[in-house]
N, C-alpha and C positions, 0 to 999 in steps of 0.2 A: 328607439332602435336605430343603431348607426347604419351607415351605408354598407360597411363591411359585414354586419350581421345579416342584412337583407341579401347580400351577394352570396353568403354561405348557405342561406335557406334556399335560394333559387338554384344554386349549383352545389349540392351537398357532396358530390364526389370529386369536385375539382380541388386540386392541391395547390398551395401557394408556396412562395419562396420561404416564408417563415417556418414551414414544416421541416425545412432542411438546414436552418441556420445552426451554426455551432454554438451551443449554449455554454459549453466549457470544453477545454482541450484535454484535460486529464481528470481522472477520478479523484484527484487530490483537492479539487476545488468544486464541490457540488453546490450549485446555486439553488437547486430545488429540494435539497435534503430537508426533511422534517425534523424539527427540534427534538422530537421524541426519541430519535435514534441516538442522540448525544447522551441520553440517560445511561447508556451502557458503560460510559466512562466512570460513573460513580462507583460501582462495585469493584472495577479494575483498580482504580486509585486507592480505594478503601483497603482492600486486602493487601495490596503491595505496600502501602504505607504502614499497615499494621505489622507486617513482617519486618520492616525497617525499625519500627518502634521497639519490637521485641529484642532485636540484636543490639540496639542502642541501650536499652535497659540493662542487658547482660554486660555490656562494655563498661557502663558506669557502676554496676553493682560490684564488680570485682575489687576495686580499691577500697570500697567501703566495708567489705566483709572479709578481705584476706589480709592485706598489708597496705599501710598508707604509702609505702615506697612504690607500690604498684602504679601510682599516678605518674611517676617519672617515665615508666615504660609506655603508659598510655599516651602521654604527651608526645613522646618520641615517634610513636606510630600513628598519631592523629591524622596526618595527611593521607596515609594509606587506608585508614579506617573510613574517611570521607569518600575516597575513591571506590573502596569496596562497597559502601552503601549505595553510591550512585549507580554502580554496575548492577548491584543486587536489585535495585528498584526497577531498572530497565528490564532485567531478565524476569522479574516477577510480573511486570506488565505483559511481557511476551507470553509467559506461561498462562496467566489468567485470560488473556485475549484468545489464546489458542483454545482454551476450554469453552469459552463462549462461542467461538467460531465453530467448533465441532458440534455444539448443540444447535446452532443456527443451521448448519448444513444438514443435520439429521431431520430438521423440520422441513427444510426446502433445499433440495440438492441443486447446486449451481449447474447451469447448462448454457450452451451456446445458442445463439439465435438473434433475432431482431424483435424487440419488445417495445411497447408504448412506455415512454418516459413520463409517466404520470403517477402521482401519489395515489395509491389504491390498487395499482397493478402489482400483482404478487411478485413477479420476477423483478420488477424495478425496485420495489420496497426492500426485498431481501438483498438485492445487489447494493443498494445504499447502505444497508445495515452491515453487510460484510466489508464494504469499503471503509466505513467509519471505524470499525473495530481494528482493521489492519493499519489504517492511516496513523493512528495514535502511536503504535509501536514502531512503525517504519520511520516516523518522524524522529522519535527518540534515538533509534539506531543510526539514522543518517547524520545526526548531530553528535554522535559519540566520538571521542577522540581516538578510539582504538580502531585501526584499519580492519576492513573485511568483516566487522561485526554485523554489518547490515545483511550480509549473505546468510548469516545464521537465521535472521528473521525471515528472509525469503524462503529458505529451505524449510523452516519450521511451519510456514503457512502452506507448504505443499508445492512450491515452485521447484522445477527441476533445473538445478545448476550446481556446479562444483566451485571449489575455492580457487580454481585457476582463472575464473572469469572476473572481470572488473567492471563495476558500474558506480563507482564513487561519484557523488555529486550529480547523479542523473536520476530521473524519475522512471520507475518501472512498476507496472501493475504486478500484483502478487498472485494472480491466478490465470490459468490458461496460457502460460508461457513456458516454453522449453528452451533451455540454453544447451549448446554443445560444449566442447572443450575449448578453453582459452578464448572466450568471447569478450570483446572489449566494447563498452558503451561510453562514448565521449561525454565530456562535461556539458551539462545542460540538455542532453538528449532526452527524448521521451519515448518510451516503449509502451503502447497502450493496447491491451487486449480487449478493452471496453471503452466506449465513448458514446456521448449523446450528440446526435445530430437532429436539431429541431425537437420534434416530439417523439423521436425514436431512440431507443437504447440498442447499441450494437455490441454484441459479445462474440468474439471469434478468437480461436487459438492462434498464437504466434509461435513460430519455430525458427530459431537461429542456430544454424549448423556450426560445426567446428571452425574456429579461427575467423569468425565473422567480426568485422569492425564497423561500428556505427559512429560516424563523425559527430562532433559537437553540435548542439542545437538542432540535430536531426529529429524527425518525428516518424515513428514506425506505427502505422495504422493497424487496427484489428484485422486478423486473418492473414497477415503478411508471412510468407515463407521465404527465408533467405538461405541460399545454398552455401556450401563449404567454401571458405577462403574469399567470400564476397565482401567488398568494402562499400559502405554507404557514405557518400561525401558529407561534409559539414553543411548544415542548414538545408538538408534534403528532406523530402517528404515522400512516403510511399502511399499508394492507394490501398483501400481495404481489399483484402483477399488477393493482393498482388504477389506473384511468385517471381523471385529473382534467382536465376540459375547461377551455378558455380562459375 
């Protein structure tokens, strides 16, 4: 038995600094996630890939059964076909991820609060599962060359924002966040409605009112409420549950 174990036995209610260390800064990098949560990717990729295979089969079937000259048309539109299949794969992943997420939320409804960040805790386990399902699609959308396509994913997952807002090349959680009109999130900024501090998981709703601007590399903590026309400077950090007036 180590000295630390003896100290914990003698002082069971005493908390130490390790209980409040930042284990990770965003839900995009979960260090404690169980590998079993990643199994959810298999059916998502399987059904999305199956859909691509069906369309590819139809595309190659046409010249073999209609007219050999049809190959000329297919070759001419081949780049467009590849782009269409790429977008179809992303949207298929989005669709099937939403189906799984709906089922997960029916089993355990997401809620705000402070929970133990330990494998086996129901709220933490389902938070990890929701995060992993969303992270796959959001990563695909963020790397898509078409602008504003990531907003489709956020809206599809239930986040309240419109196409007047901009958050390209920024990380934003996809639940318990409400955007106003024309909200701008700077490059490299992080908006977290959930985070792990030591052994605790904090989930709080974030509200960004109309015309809010978040500077580059800034960090918005869970529970932050930012009033209308407020500007958060670059490399700034808000406190949990902080209210910034207009």
